[in-house]
Residue, then its C-alpha position, 0 to 999 in steps of 0.5 A: m185574364t186577357t192574352t191579346t197583344s197591343a197594336r202599340s210598337p215601339g216609337t208610339a208616345d209610351t216608348i218614345a222616350p224613357e221618362a214616358c215609357v215609365r209613366a206609361l208604365y206607373a199609369v197602367l199599374s197604379g189605381p184602387p182594387d177592382a180597377p181594370r188594367d190596361w194589361a195590353r198596354f203593359r205588354a206592349l211596355c215590355r220586351p218578351d223575354a222581360r223579368f220583374v224581380l220582386a223583394s218579398r219574404g219567403a215562407d219563413g219570414a226571410p227576404c227573399l227575390v222573386t222573378y216573374d215574367v211577363e205572363r206571371f206578372v200580369d197574373e199575380g197583378t191581376r189577382e193582388f190588384a183586384a185585392h189591394g190596389l197599387w199605387e206606383r210613384e217614383 
C-alpha cells in the first residue's frame, strides 16, 4: 500500500469544479482487476476526515451500512479491486 501524500491541492484540474472532481474520482476507482489505482490522487480528492458509507450485507444476509475512512477505503479497495476490478459511472 502506498501512503505517499499527493502534491495535488485544491484548485488543480481535479478539484476546480464538482464535475471534474467526480470524473477524477471515477477515473481513480475504475479499472479491470489488478490495474493499479492512483491512491495518491484519490487521497488528494478527499478531505482528511472524509467517510465513505457503503451498502452491504451482514453475515446474516441482512442489509447494513459499512463506514470507511479514507485509509480503510484504500486498504479495502486495493484488495477488492485487485480481485474483482470496478467500473464506476453515473
